[in-house]
Steps between C-alpha positions, in 0.01 A plus 500: 500500500379849417620837619262793461562705811512189722660162430235232450527125445198298387500122492264206534541257787384139468274395790411132510140403570484164676379260231359780283786649296648841574429873510739765368430834672690809390742629762616862497816601686612862535840667550745289709278193480500539119882513508505182710269318256704611200835395650422185696174334393476273197247260349455183702654635819289485816450818695248641741291806416289679759283781376161659471231478232438793269208503258445732208344533159560656161316530169619228261416429138198291597378699798599538863791282620534429872838427657612344826867531591711418804722787611815349654569625851762235582702259285750240617669183380365162607536143383812287496853622456500352150244772419744770612613764249790415270855525632385476862367855521358548847560143619559480874834335575366363831292242309192571711262524202466879505625748245731788588400843375704558181756781497356829378146432626387710793401277789158658551400431139384267355506299821312755713 
């Protein structure tokens, strides 16, 4: 998590390839989505990320380096209840498999 004007969270998400290993794209979340990632997401937990691709480049030690990132537009919990955050944060008491929006998170973000 970095804060230089805007809050920013960067993390890699494991994406399974059927029978071919996995990819680990870099995900970038800004502002309220970055807060959500910092507070509620941890290694091994399943969650859904919807976003758009952003490409770029910079001059590295050995020449031009090209980047491809996913900018998170929407993040939400998924998976089983055993994957839920510690201490039941956000667990829906109705046992319908959905997560409640945790206290302190505005409803329009990050679930917009």
